[in-house]
mmCIF file of the N, C-alpha and C atoms, coordinates in Angstrom:
data_MODEL
# 
_entry.id   MODEL 
# 
loop_
_atom_site.group_PDB 
_atom_site.id 
_atom_site.type_symbol 
_atom_site.label_atom_id 
_atom_site.label_alt_id 
_atom_site.label_comp_id 
_atom_site.label_asym_id 
_atom_site.label_entity_id 
_atom_site.label_seq_id 
_atom_site.pdbx_PDB_ins_code 
_atom_site.Cartn_x 
_atom_site.Cartn_y 
_atom_site.Cartn_z 
_atom_site.occupancy 
_atom_site.B_iso_or_equiv 
_atom_site.pdbx_formal_charge 
_atom_site.auth_seq_id 
_atom_site.auth_comp_id 
_atom_site.auth_asym_id 
_atom_site.auth_atom_id 
_atom_site.pdbx_PDB_model_num 
ATOM 1   N N  . LEU A 1 1  ? 2.681   -8.808  -0.483  1.00 0.00 ? 1  LEU A N  1 
ATOM 2   C CA . LEU A 1 1  ? 2.584   -8.548  -1.908  1.00 0.00 ? 1  LEU A CA 1 
ATOM 3   C C  . LEU A 1 1  ? 2.325   -9.858  -2.622  1.00 0.00 ? 1  LEU A C  1 
ATOM 4   N N  . TYR A 1 2  ? 1.307   -9.860  -3.453  1.00 0.00 ? 2  TYR A N  1 
ATOM 5   C CA . TYR A 1 2  ? 0.987   -10.988 -4.304  1.00 0.00 ? 2  TYR A CA 1 
ATOM 6   C C  . TYR A 1 2  ? 1.048   -10.522 -5.755  1.00 0.00 ? 2  TYR A C  1 
ATOM 7   N N  . VAL A 1 3  ? 1.462   -11.399 -6.624  1.00 0.00 ? 3  VAL A N  1 
ATOM 8   C CA . VAL A 1 3  ? 1.438   -11.141 -8.058  1.00 0.00 ? 3  VAL A CA 1 
ATOM 9   C C  . VAL A 1 3  ? 0.607   -12.243 -8.681  1.00 0.00 ? 3  VAL A C  1 
ATOM 10  N N  . ARG A 1 4  ? -0.524  -11.862 -9.232  1.00 0.00 ? 4  ARG A N  1 
ATOM 11  C CA . ARG A 1 4  ? -1.463  -12.816 -9.849  1.00 0.00 ? 4  ARG A CA 1 
ATOM 12  C C  . ARG A 1 4  ? -1.805  -13.950 -8.885  1.00 0.00 ? 4  ARG A C  1 
ATOM 13  N N  . HIS A 1 5  ? -2.134  -13.579 -7.665  1.00 0.00 ? 5  HIS A N  1 
ATOM 14  C CA . HIS A 1 5  ? -2.544  -14.490 -6.595  1.00 0.00 ? 5  HIS A CA 1 
ATOM 15  C C  . HIS A 1 5  ? -1.423  -15.406 -6.110  1.00 0.00 ? 5  HIS A C  1 
ATOM 16  N N  . VAL A 1 6  ? -0.185  -15.089 -6.426  1.00 0.00 ? 6  VAL A N  1 
ATOM 17  C CA . VAL A 1 6  ? 0.965   -15.855 -5.973  1.00 0.00 ? 6  VAL A CA 1 
ATOM 18  C C  . VAL A 1 6  ? 1.736   -15.001 -4.973  1.00 0.00 ? 6  VAL A C  1 
ATOM 19  N N  . PHE A 1 7  ? 1.965   -15.544 -3.773  1.00 0.00 ? 7  PHE A N  1 
ATOM 20  C CA . PHE A 1 7  ? 2.671   -14.811 -2.727  1.00 0.00 ? 7  PHE A CA 1 
ATOM 21  C C  . PHE A 1 7  ? 4.100   -14.509 -3.162  1.00 0.00 ? 7  PHE A C  1 
ATOM 22  N N  . VAL A 1 8  ? 4.521   -13.233 -2.985  1.00 0.00 ? 8  VAL A N  1 
ATOM 23  C CA . VAL A 1 8  ? 5.868   -12.816 -3.360  1.00 0.00 ? 8  VAL A CA 1 
ATOM 24  C C  . VAL A 1 8  ? 6.663   -12.374 -2.139  1.00 0.00 ? 8  VAL A C  1 
ATOM 25  N N  . GLU A 1 9  ? 6.081   -11.493 -1.313  1.00 0.00 ? 9  GLU A N  1 
ATOM 26  C CA . GLU A 1 9  ? 6.834   -10.936 -0.189  1.00 0.00 ? 9  GLU A CA 1 
ATOM 27  C C  . GLU A 1 9  ? 5.884   -10.534 0.932   1.00 0.00 ? 9  GLU A C  1 
ATOM 28  N N  . ALA A 1 10 ? 6.299   -10.778 2.175   1.00 0.00 ? 10 ALA A N  1 
ATOM 29  C CA . ALA A 1 10 ? 5.453   -10.467 3.325   1.00 0.00 ? 10 ALA A CA 1 
ATOM 30  C C  . ALA A 1 10 ? 5.542   -8.994  3.720   1.00 0.00 ? 10 ALA A C  1 
ATOM 31  N N  . ASP A 1 11 ? 6.726   -8.473  3.877   1.00 0.00 ? 11 ASP A N  1 
ATOM 32  C CA . ASP A 1 11 ? 6.897   -7.082  4.296   1.00 0.00 ? 11 ASP A CA 1 
ATOM 33  C C  . ASP A 1 11 ? 7.529   -6.300  3.155   1.00 0.00 ? 11 ASP A C  1 
ATOM 34  N N  . CYS A 1 12 ? 6.700   -5.777  2.308   1.00 0.00 ? 12 CYS A N  1 
ATOM 35  C CA . CYS A 1 12 ? 7.188   -5.039  1.145   1.00 0.00 ? 12 CYS A CA 1 
ATOM 36  C C  . CYS A 1 12 ? 7.245   -3.558  1.497   1.00 0.00 ? 12 CYS A C  1 
ATOM 37  N N  . GLU A 1 13 ? 8.368   -3.127  2.003   1.00 0.00 ? 13 GLU A N  1 
ATOM 38  C CA . GLU A 1 13 ? 8.534   -1.751  2.459   1.00 0.00 ? 13 GLU A CA 1 
ATOM 39  C C  . GLU A 1 13 ? 8.490   -0.748  1.314   1.00 0.00 ? 13 GLU A C  1 
ATOM 40  N N  . GLU A 1 14 ? 8.659   -1.206  0.086   1.00 0.00 ? 14 GLU A N  1 
ATOM 41  C CA . GLU A 1 14 ? 8.633   -0.305  -1.061  1.00 0.00 ? 14 GLU A CA 1 
ATOM 42  C C  . GLU A 1 14 ? 7.219   0.191   -1.373  1.00 0.00 ? 14 GLU A C  1 
ATOM 43  N N  . LEU A 1 15 ? 6.202   -0.494  -0.865  1.00 0.00 ? 15 LEU A N  1 
ATOM 44  C CA . LEU A 1 15 ? 4.822   -0.136  -1.188  1.00 0.00 ? 15 LEU A CA 1 
ATOM 45  C C  . LEU A 1 15 ? 4.253   0.979   -0.331  1.00 0.00 ? 15 LEU A C  1 
ATOM 46  N N  . VAL A 1 16 ? 4.748   1.132   0.879   1.00 0.00 ? 16 VAL A N  1 
ATOM 47  C CA . VAL A 1 16 ? 4.170   2.108   1.801   1.00 0.00 ? 16 VAL A CA 1 
ATOM 48  C C  . VAL A 1 16 ? 5.290   2.963   2.376   1.00 0.00 ? 16 VAL A C  1 
ATOM 49  N N  . PRO A 1 17 ? 5.153   4.295   2.299   1.00 0.00 ? 17 PRO A N  1 
ATOM 50  C CA . PRO A 1 17 ? 6.185   5.146   2.900   1.00 0.00 ? 17 PRO A CA 1 
ATOM 51  C C  . PRO A 1 17 ? 6.213   4.992   4.417   1.00 0.00 ? 17 PRO A C  1 
ATOM 52  N N  . ALA A 1 18 ? 7.301   5.397   5.023   1.00 0.00 ? 18 ALA A N  1 
ATOM 53  C CA . ALA A 1 18 ? 7.487   5.226   6.468   1.00 0.00 ? 18 ALA A CA 1 
ATOM 54  C C  . ALA A 1 18 ? 6.400   5.919   7.287   1.00 0.00 ? 18 ALA A C  1 
ATOM 55  N N  . TRP A 1 19 ? 5.893   7.039   6.814   1.00 0.00 ? 19 TRP A N  1 
ATOM 56  C CA . TRP A 1 19 ? 4.887   7.758   7.596   1.00 0.00 ? 19 TRP A CA 1 
ATOM 57  C C  . TRP A 1 19 ? 3.529   7.052   7.592   1.00 0.00 ? 19 TRP A C  1 
ATOM 58  N N  . LEU A 1 20 ? 3.365   6.011   6.766   1.00 0.00 ? 20 LEU A N  1 
ATOM 59  C CA . LEU A 1 20 ? 2.151   5.203   6.780   1.00 0.00 ? 20 LEU A CA 1 
ATOM 60  C C  . LEU A 1 20 ? 2.420   3.818   7.362   1.00 0.00 ? 20 LEU A C  1 
ATOM 61  N N  . ARG A 1 21 ? 3.348   3.727   8.298   1.00 0.00 ? 21 ARG A N  1 
ATOM 62  C CA . ARG A 1 21 ? 3.755   2.438   8.843   1.00 0.00 ? 21 ARG A CA 1 
ATOM 63  C C  . ARG A 1 21 ? 2.637   1.725   9.589   1.00 0.00 ? 21 ARG A C  1 
ATOM 64  N N  . PHE A 1 22 ? 1.560   2.432   9.929   1.00 0.00 ? 22 PHE A N  1 
ATOM 65  C CA . PHE A 1 22 ? 0.438   1.816   10.627  1.00 0.00 ? 22 PHE A CA 1 
ATOM 66  C C  . PHE A 1 22 ? -0.492  1.067   9.680   1.00 0.00 ? 22 PHE A C  1 
ATOM 67  N N  . VAL A 1 23 ? -0.282  1.203   8.382   1.00 0.00 ? 23 VAL A N  1 
ATOM 68  C CA . VAL A 1 23 ? -1.150  0.563   7.388   1.00 0.00 ? 23 VAL A CA 1 
ATOM 69  C C  . VAL A 1 23 ? -0.677  -0.865  7.144   1.00 0.00 ? 23 VAL A C  1 
ATOM 70  N N  . HIS A 1 24 ? -1.617  -1.791  7.204   1.00 0.00 ? 24 HIS A N  1 
ATOM 71  C CA . HIS A 1 24 ? -1.333  -3.192  6.906   1.00 0.00 ? 24 HIS A CA 1 
ATOM 72  C C  . HIS A 1 24 ? -2.393  -3.675  5.928   1.00 0.00 ? 24 HIS A C  1 
ATOM 73  N N  . GLY A 1 25 ? -1.985  -4.450  4.958   1.00 0.00 ? 25 GLY A N  1 
ATOM 74  C CA . GLY A 1 25 ? -2.946  -4.961  4.006   1.00 0.00 ? 25 GLY A CA 1 
ATOM 75  C C  . GLY A 1 25 ? -2.289  -5.855  2.977   1.00 0.00 ? 25 GLY A C  1 
ATOM 76  N N  . VAL A 1 26 ? -3.051  -6.192  1.973   1.00 0.00 ? 26 VAL A N  1 
ATOM 77  C CA . VAL A 1 26 ? -2.599  -7.077  0.910   1.00 0.00 ? 26 VAL A CA 1 
ATOM 78  C C  . VAL A 1 26 ? -2.730  -6.344  -0.409  1.00 0.00 ? 26 VAL A C  1 
ATOM 79  N N  . VAL A 1 27 ? -1.681  -6.431  -1.222  1.00 0.00 ? 27 VAL A N  1 
ATOM 80  C CA . VAL A 1 27 ? -1.712  -5.898  -2.577  1.00 0.00 ? 27 VAL A CA 1 
ATOM 81  C C  . VAL A 1 27 ? -1.511  -7.069  -3.524  1.00 0.00 ? 27 VAL A C  1 
ATOM 82  N N  . ASP A 1 28 ? -2.441  -7.234  -4.449  1.00 0.00 ? 28 ASP A N  1 
ATOM 83  C CA . ASP A 1 28 ? -2.332  -8.281  -5.467  1.00 0.00 ? 28 ASP A CA 1 
ATOM 84  C C  . ASP A 1 28 ? -2.283  -7.579  -6.811  1.00 0.00 ? 28 ASP A C  1 
ATOM 85  N N  . SER A 1 29 ? -1.149  -7.661  -7.469  1.00 0.00 ? 29 SER A N  1 
ATOM 86  C CA . SER A 1 29 ? -0.943  -6.934  -8.711  1.00 0.00 ? 29 SER A CA 1 
ATOM 87  C C  . SER A 1 29 ? -0.951  -7.879  -9.904  1.00 0.00 ? 29 SER A C  1 
ATOM 88  N N  . GLN A 1 30 ? -1.604  -7.449  -10.945 1.00 0.00 ? 30 GLN A N  1 
ATOM 89  C CA . GLN A 1 30 ? -1.575  -8.173  -12.209 1.00 0.00 ? 30 GLN A CA 1 
ATOM 90  C C  . GLN A 1 30 ? -0.497  -7.614  -13.126 1.00 0.00 ? 30 GLN A C  1 
ATOM 91  N N  . ASP A 1 31 ? 0.101   -6.488  -12.750 1.00 0.00 ? 31 ASP A N  1 
ATOM 92  C CA . ASP A 1 31 ? 1.024   -5.760  -13.623 1.00 0.00 ? 31 ASP A CA 1 
ATOM 93  C C  . ASP A 1 31 ? 2.486   -6.112  -13.428 1.00 0.00 ? 31 ASP A C  1 
ATOM 94  N N  . LEU A 1 32 ? 2.826   -6.805  -12.362 1.00 0.00 ? 32 LEU A N  1 
ATOM 95  C CA . LEU A 1 32 ? 4.221   -7.168  -12.103 1.00 0.00 ? 32 LEU A CA 1 
ATOM 96  C C  . LEU A 1 32 ? 4.518   -8.543  -12.678 1.00 0.00 ? 32 LEU A C  1 
ATOM 97  N N  . PRO A 1 33 ? 5.752   -8.780  -13.085 1.00 0.00 ? 33 PRO A N  1 
ATOM 98  C CA . PRO A 1 33 ? 6.103   -10.118 -13.575 1.00 0.00 ? 33 PRO A CA 1 
ATOM 99  C C  . PRO A 1 33 ? 6.162   -11.115 -12.426 1.00 0.00 ? 33 PRO A C  1 
ATOM 100 N N  . LEU A 1 34 ? 5.849   -12.362 -12.706 1.00 0.00 ? 34 LEU A N  1 
ATOM 101 C CA . LEU A 1 34 ? 5.860   -13.387 -11.663 1.00 0.00 ? 34 LEU A CA 1 
ATOM 102 C C  . LEU A 1 34 ? 7.260   -13.699 -11.159 1.00 0.00 ? 34 LEU A C  1 
ATOM 103 N N  . ASN A 1 35 ? 8.258   -13.534 -11.975 1.00 0.00 ? 35 ASN A N  1 
ATOM 104 C CA . ASN A 1 35 ? 9.634   -13.857 -11.574 1.00 0.00 ? 35 ASN A CA 1 
ATOM 105 C C  . ASN A 1 35 ? 10.332  -12.617 -11.026 1.00 0.00 ? 35 ASN A C  1 
ATOM 106 N N  . VAL A 1 36 ? 9.730   -12.015 -9.989  1.00 0.00 ? 36 VAL A N  1 
ATOM 107 C CA . VAL A 1 36 ? 10.294  -10.805 -9.410  1.00 0.00 ? 36 VAL A CA 1 
ATOM 108 C C  . VAL A 1 36 ? 11.260  -11.153 -8.283  1.00 0.00 ? 36 VAL A C  1 
ATOM 109 N N  . SER A 1 37 ? 12.261  -10.340 -8.146  1.00 0.00 ? 37 SER A N  1 
ATOM 110 C CA . SER A 1 37 ? 13.179  -10.444 -7.015  1.00 0.00 ? 37 SER A CA 1 
ATOM 111 C C  . SER A 1 37 ? 13.127  -9.118  -6.270  1.00 0.00 ? 37 SER A C  1 
ATOM 112 N N  . ARG A 1 38 ? 13.736  -9.053  -5.118  1.00 0.00 ? 38 ARG A N  1 
ATOM 113 C CA . ARG A 1 38 ? 13.745  -7.812  -4.333  1.00 0.00 ? 38 ARG A CA 1 
ATOM 114 C C  . ARG A 1 38 ? 14.397  -6.676  -5.115  1.00 0.00 ? 38 ARG A C  1 
ATOM 115 N N  . GLU A 1 39 ? 15.462  -6.955  -5.837  1.00 0.00 ? 39 GLU A N  1 
ATOM 116 C CA . GLU A 1 39 ? 16.151  -5.924  -6.620  1.00 0.00 ? 39 GLU A CA 1 
ATOM 117 C C  . GLU A 1 39 ? 15.267  -5.415  -7.747  1.00 0.00 ? 39 GLU A C  1 
ATOM 118 N N  . ILE A 1 40 ? 14.563  -6.328  -8.402  1.00 0.00 ? 40 ILE A N  1 
ATOM 119 C CA . ILE A 1 40 ? 13.663  -5.921  -9.491  1.00 0.00 ? 40 ILE A CA 1 
ATOM 120 C C  . ILE A 1 40 ? 12.532  -5.070  -8.938  1.00 0.00 ? 40 ILE A C  1 
ATOM 121 N N  . LEU A 1 41 ? 12.005  -5.449  -7.769  1.00 0.00 ? 41 LEU A N  1 
ATOM 122 C CA . LEU A 1 41 ? 10.921  -4.672  -7.167  1.00 0.00 ? 41 LEU A CA 1 
ATOM 123 C C  . LEU A 1 41 ? 11.362  -3.249  -6.863  1.00 0.00 ? 41 LEU A C  1 
ATOM 124 N N  . GLN A 1 42 ? 12.580  -3.088  -6.391  1.00 0.00 ? 42 GLN A N  1 
ATOM 125 C CA . GLN A 1 42 ? 13.062  -1.757  -6.043  1.00 0.00 ? 42 GLN A CA 1 
ATOM 126 C C  . GLN A 1 42 ? 13.250  -0.888  -7.276  1.00 0.00 ? 42 GLN A C  1 
ATOM 127 N N  . GLN A 1 43 ? 13.524  -1.488  -8.419  1.00 0.00 ? 43 GLN A N  1 
ATOM 128 C CA . GLN A 1 43 ? 13.787  -0.721  -9.633  1.00 0.00 ? 43 GLN A CA 1 
ATOM 129 C C  . GLN A 1 43 ? 12.584  -0.652  -10.566 1.00 0.00 ? 43 GLN A C  1 
ATOM 130 N N  . ASN A 1 44 ? 11.514  -1.358  -10.264 1.00 0.00 ? 44 ASN A N  1 
ATOM 131 C CA . ASN A 1 44 ? 10.370  -1.459  -11.153 1.00 0.00 ? 44 ASN A CA 1 
ATOM 132 C C  . ASN A 1 44 ? 9.522   -0.191  -11.095 1.00 0.00 ? 44 ASN A C  1 
ATOM 133 N N  . ARG A 1 45 ? 9.241   0.350   -12.250 1.00 0.00 ? 45 ARG A N  1 
ATOM 134 C CA . ARG A 1 45 ? 8.436   1.571   -12.349 1.00 0.00 ? 45 ARG A CA 1 
ATOM 135 C C  . ARG A 1 45 ? 7.001   1.317   -11.877 1.00 0.00 ? 45 ARG A C  1 
ATOM 136 N N  . GLU A 1 46 ? 6.502   0.124   -12.108 1.00 0.00 ? 46 GLU A N  1 
ATOM 137 C CA . GLU A 1 46 ? 5.143   -0.206  -11.698 1.00 0.00 ? 46 GLU A CA 1 
ATOM 138 C C  . GLU A 1 46 ? 5.004   -0.180  -10.171 1.00 0.00 ? 46 GLU A C  1 
ATOM 139 N N  . MET A 1 47 ? 6.075   -0.518  -9.448  1.00 0.00 ? 47 MET A N  1 
ATOM 140 C CA . MET A 1 47 ? 6.030   -0.455  -7.984  1.00 0.00 ? 47 MET A CA 1 
ATOM 141 C C  . MET A 1 47 ? 5.800   0.977   -7.505  1.00 0.00 ? 47 MET A C  1 
ATOM 142 N N  . SER A 1 48 ? 6.407   1.948   -8.171  1.00 0.00 ? 48 SER A N  1 
ATOM 143 C CA . SER A 1 48 ? 6.186   3.337   -7.758  1.00 0.00 ? 48 SER A CA 1 
ATOM 144 C C  . SER A 1 48 ? 4.754   3.757   -8.062  1.00 0.00 ? 48 SER A C  1 
ATOM 145 N N  . ARG A 1 49 ? 4.178   3.257   -9.118  1.00 0.00 ? 49 ARG A N  1 
ATOM 146 C CA . ARG A 1 49 ? 2.762   3.551   -9.411  1.00 0.00 ? 49 ARG A CA 1 
ATOM 147 C C  . ARG A 1 49 ? 1.850   2.929   -8.368  1.00 0.00 ? 49 ARG A C  1 
ATOM 148 N N  . ILE A 1 50 ? 2.137   1.686   -8.005  1.00 0.00 ? 50 ILE A N  1 
ATOM 149 C CA . ILE A 1 50 ? 1.325   1.016   -6.992  1.00 0.00 ? 50 ILE A CA 1 
ATOM 150 C C  . ILE A 1 50 ? 1.453   1.748   -5.664  1.00 0.00 ? 50 ILE A C  1 
ATOM 151 N N  . ARG A 1 51 ? 2.664   2.153   -5.318  1.00 0.00 ? 51 ARG A N  1 
ATOM 152 C CA . ARG A 1 51 ? 2.889   2.905   -4.085  1.00 0.00 ? 51 ARG A CA 1 
ATOM 153 C C  . ARG A 1 51 ? 2.061   4.188   -4.084  1.00 0.00 ? 51 ARG A C  1 
ATOM 154 N N  . GLY A 1 52 ? 2.042   4.893   -5.190  1.00 0.00 ? 52 GLY A N  1 
ATOM 155 C CA . GLY A 1 52 ? 1.242   6.111   -5.296  1.00 0.00 ? 52 GLY A CA 1 
ATOM 156 C C  . GLY A 1 52 ? -0.240  5.840   -5.112  1.00 0.00 ? 52 GLY A C  1 
ATOM 157 N N  . ARG A 1 53 ? -0.720  4.746   -5.688  1.00 0.00 ? 53 ARG A N  1 
ATOM 158 C CA . ARG A 1 53 ? -2.138  4.390   -5.540  1.00 0.00 ? 53 ARG A CA 1 
ATOM 159 C C  . ARG A 1 53 ? -2.466  4.018   -4.094  1.00 0.00 ? 53 ARG A C  1 
ATOM 160 N N  . VAL A 1 54 ? -1.566  3.283   -3.443  1.00 0.00 ? 54 VAL A N  1 
ATOM 161 C CA . VAL A 1 54 ? -1.794  2.903   -2.049  1.00 0.00 ? 54 VAL A CA 1 
ATOM 162 C C  . VAL A 1 54 ? -1.857  4.145   -1.167  1.00 0.00 ? 54 VAL A C  1 
ATOM 163 N N  . VAL A 1 55 ? -0.922  5.053   -1.343  1.00 0.00 ? 55 VAL A N  1 
ATOM 164 C CA . VAL A 1 55 ? -0.900  6.290   -0.557  1.00 0.00 ? 55 VAL A CA 1 
ATOM 165 C C  . VAL A 1 55 ? -2.178  7.092   -0.797  1.00 0.00 ? 55 VAL A C  1 
ATOM 166 N N  . ARG A 1 56 ? -2.571  7.223   -2.046  1.00 0.00 ? 56 ARG A N  1 
ATOM 167 C CA . ARG A 1 56 ? -3.773  7.983   -2.378  1.00 0.00 ? 56 ARG A CA 1 
ATOM 168 C C  . ARG A 1 56 ? -5.025  7.340   -1.766  1.00 0.00 ? 56 ARG A C  1 
ATOM 169 N N  . LYS A 1 57 ? -5.112  6.012   -1.804  1.00 0.00 ? 57 LYS A N  1 
ATOM 170 C CA . LYS A 1 57 ? -6.263  5.311   -1.226  1.00 0.00 ? 57 LYS A CA 1 
ATOM 171 C C  . LYS A 1 57 ? -6.335  5.519   0.288   1.00 0.00 ? 57 LYS A C  1 
ATOM 172 N N  . VAL A 1 58 ? -5.195  5.456   0.970   1.00 0.00 ? 58 VAL A N  1 
ATOM 173 C CA . VAL A 1 58 ? -5.174  5.660   2.419   1.00 0.00 ? 58 VAL A CA 1 
ATOM 174 C C  . VAL A 1 58 ? -5.574  7.095   2.750   1.00 0.00 ? 58 VAL A C  1 
ATOM 175 N N  . GLN A 1 59 ? -5.027  8.048   2.010   1.00 0.00 ? 59 GLN A N  1 
ATOM 176 C CA . GLN A 1 59 ? -5.377  9.445   2.257   1.00 0.00 ? 59 GLN A CA 1 
ATOM 177 C C  . GLN A 1 59 ? -6.860  9.693   2.008   1.00 0.00 ? 59 GLN A C  1 
ATOM 178 N N  . ASP A 1 60 ? -7.413  9.115   0.955   1.00 0.00 ? 60 ASP A N  1 
ATOM 179 C CA . ASP A 1 60 ? -8.846  9.271   0.676   1.00 0.00 ? 60 ASP A CA 1 
ATOM 180 C C  . ASP A 1 60 ? -9.693  8.642   1.774   1.00 0.00 ? 60 ASP A C  1 
ATOM 181 N N  . ALA A 1 61 ? -9.286  7.465   2.250   1.00 0.00 ? 61 ALA A N  1 
ATOM 182 C CA . ALA A 1 61 ? -10.038 6.798   3.315   1.00 0.00 ? 61 ALA A CA 1 
ATOM 183 C C  . ALA A 1 61 ? -10.009 7.619   4.598   1.00 0.00 ? 61 ALA A C  1 
ATOM 184 N N  . LEU A 1 62 ? -8.846  8.194   4.924   1.00 0.00 ? 62 LEU A N  1 
ATOM 185 C CA . LEU A 1 62 ? -8.757  9.027   6.130   1.00 0.00 ? 62 LEU A CA 1 
ATOM 186 C C  . LEU A 1 62 ? -9.586  10.304  5.983   1.00 0.00 ? 62 LEU A C  1 
ATOM 187 N N  . ALA A 1 63 ? -9.577  10.906  4.810   1.00 0.00 ? 63 ALA A N  1 
ATOM 188 C CA . ALA A 1 63 ? -10.381 12.112  4.582   1.00 0.00 ? 63 ALA A CA 1 
ATOM 189 C C  . ALA A 1 63 ? -11.867 11.794  4.673   1.00 0.00 ? 63 ALA A C  1 
ATOM 190 N N  . LYS A 1 64 ? -12.262 10.645  4.142   1.00 0.00 ? 64 LYS A N  1 
ATOM 191 C CA . LYS A 1 64 ? -13.669 10.243  4.224   1.00 0.00 ? 64 LYS A CA 1 
ATOM 192 C C  . LYS A 1 64 ? -14.071 9.990   5.672   1.00 0.00 ? 64 LYS A C  1 
ATOM 193 N N  . MET A 1 65 ? -13.195 9.342   6.444   1.00 0.00 ? 65 MET A N  1 
ATOM 194 C CA . MET A 1 65 ? -13.471 9.109   7.856   1.00 0.00 ? 65 MET A CA 1 
ATOM 195 C C  . MET A 1 65 ? -13.587 10.440  8.595   1.00 0.00 ? 65 MET A C  1 
ATOM 196 N N  . ARG A 1 66 ? -12.694 11.379  8.281   1.00 0.00 ? 66 ARG A N  1 
ATOM 197 C CA . ARG A 1 66 ? -12.715 12.695  8.931   1.00 0.00 ? 66 ARG A CA 1 
ATOM 198 C C  . ARG A 1 66 ? -14.034 13.411  8.660   1.00 0.00 ? 66 ARG A C  1 
ATOM 199 N N  . ASP A 1 67 ? -14.531 13.302  7.442   1.00 0.00 ? 67 ASP A N  1 
ATOM 200 C CA . ASP A 1 67 ? -15.745 14.017  7.060   1.00 0.00 ? 67 ASP A CA 1 
ATOM 201 C C  . ASP A 1 67 ? -17.026 13.329  7.527   1.00 0.00 ? 67 ASP A C  1 
ATOM 202 N N  . GLU A 1 68 ? -17.033 11.995  7.522   1.00 0.00 ? 68 GLU A N  1 
ATOM 203 C CA . GLU A 1 68 ? -18.274 11.269  7.793   1.00 0.00 ? 68 GLU A CA 1 
ATOM 204 C C  . GLU A 1 68 ? -18.361 10.704  9.206   1.00 0.00 ? 68 GLU A C  1 
ATOM 205 N N  . ARG A 1 69 ? -17.242 10.366  9.806   1.00 0.00 ? 69 ARG A N  1 
ATOM 206 C CA . ARG A 1 69 ? -17.233 9.756   11.142  1.00 0.00 ? 69 ARG A CA 1 
ATOM 207 C C  . ARG A 1 69 ? -16.175 10.449  11.984  1.00 0.00 ? 69 ARG A C  1 
ATOM 208 N N  . ARG A 1 70 ? -16.459 11.660  12.373  1.00 0.00 ? 70 ARG A N  1 
ATOM 209 C CA . ARG A 1 70 ? -15.487 12.514  13.052  1.00 0.00 ? 70 ARG A CA 1 
ATOM 210 C C  . ARG A 1 70 ? -14.972 11.897  14.357  1.00 0.00 ? 70 ARG A C  1 
ATOM 211 N N  . GLU A 1 71 ? -15.855 11.280  15.170  1.00 0.00 ? 71 GLU A N  1 
ATOM 212 C CA . GLU A 1 71 ? -15.422 10.705  16.445  1.00 0.00 ? 71 GLU A CA 1 
ATOM 213 C C  . GLU A 1 71 ? -14.428 9.564   16.226  1.00 0.00 ? 71 GLU A C  1 
ATOM 214 N N  . ASP A 1 72 ? -14.695 8.725   15.237  1.00 0.00 ? 72 ASP A N  1 
ATOM 215 C CA . ASP A 1 72 ? -13.777 7.623   14.930  1.00 0.00 ? 72 ASP A CA 1 
ATOM 216 C C  . ASP A 1 72 ? -12.430 8.155   14.466  1.00 0.00 ? 72 ASP A C  1 
ATOM 217 N N  . TYR A 1 73 ? -12.464 9.215   13.682  1.00 0.00 ? 73 TYR A N  1 
ATOM 218 C CA . TYR A 1 73 ? -11.240 9.826   13.178  1.00 0.00 ? 73 TYR A CA 1 
ATOM 219 C C  . TYR A 1 73 ? -10.388 10.387  14.317  1.00 0.00 ? 73 TYR A C  1 
ATOM 220 N N  . VAL A 1 74 ? -11.005 11.083  15.243  1.00 0.00 ? 74 VAL A N  1 
ATOM 221 C CA . VAL A 1 74 ? -10.275 11.658  16.383  1.00 0.00 ? 74 VAL A CA 1 
ATOM 222 C C  . VAL A 1 74 ? -9.728  10.550  17.266  1.00 0.00 ? 74 VAL A C  1 
ATOM 223 N N  . ARG A 1 75 ? -10.529 9.511   17.505  1.00 0.00 ? 75 ARG A N  1 
ATOM 224 C CA . ARG A 1 75 ? -10.065 8.386   18.320  1.00 0.00 ? 75 ARG A CA 1 
ATOM 225 C C  . ARG A 1 75 ? -8.916  7.665   17.610  1.00 0.00 ? 75 ARG A C  1 
ATOM 226 N N  . PHE A 1 76 ? -8.967  7.541   16.312  1.00 0.00 ? 76 PHE A N  1 
ATOM 227 C CA . PHE A 1 76 ? -7.898  6.907   15.545  1.00 0.00 ? 76 PHE A CA 1 
ATOM 228 C C  . PHE A 1 76 ? -6.586  7.660   15.705  1.00 0.00 ? 76 PHE A C  1 
ATOM 229 N N  . TRP A 1 77 ? -6.612  8.986   15.608  1.00 0.00 ? 77 TRP A N  1 
ATOM 230 C CA . TRP A 1 77 ? -5.377  9.755   15.707  1.00 0.00 ? 77 TRP A CA 1 
ATOM 231 C C  . TRP A 1 77 ? -4.852  9.859   17.130  1.00 0.00 ? 77 TRP A C  1 
ATOM 232 N N  . ASN A 1 78 ? -5.749  9.747   18.106  1.00 0.00 ? 78 ASN A N  1 
ATOM 233 C CA . ASN A 1 78 ? -5.287  9.760   19.500  1.00 0.00 ? 78 ASN A CA 1 
ATOM 234 C C  . ASN A 1 78 ? -4.629  8.443   19.826  1.00 0.00 ? 78 ASN A C  1 
# 
């Protein structure tokens, strides 16, 4: 997790639900305050919005792969 290009946390479990544990990436948010702590992140409403966007993006990417590249999709799930 980055906030305005400043590194905040390496393993931000609040951003991705457990069932998407295979997803790895970088989130750089302009909407979070720079002086964030782990407690603030857990209570921040913007974190739940970002989490929703991340989940939606992953689901859209998987649906697109399923529709356009079926062999890759099947190999991915196997």
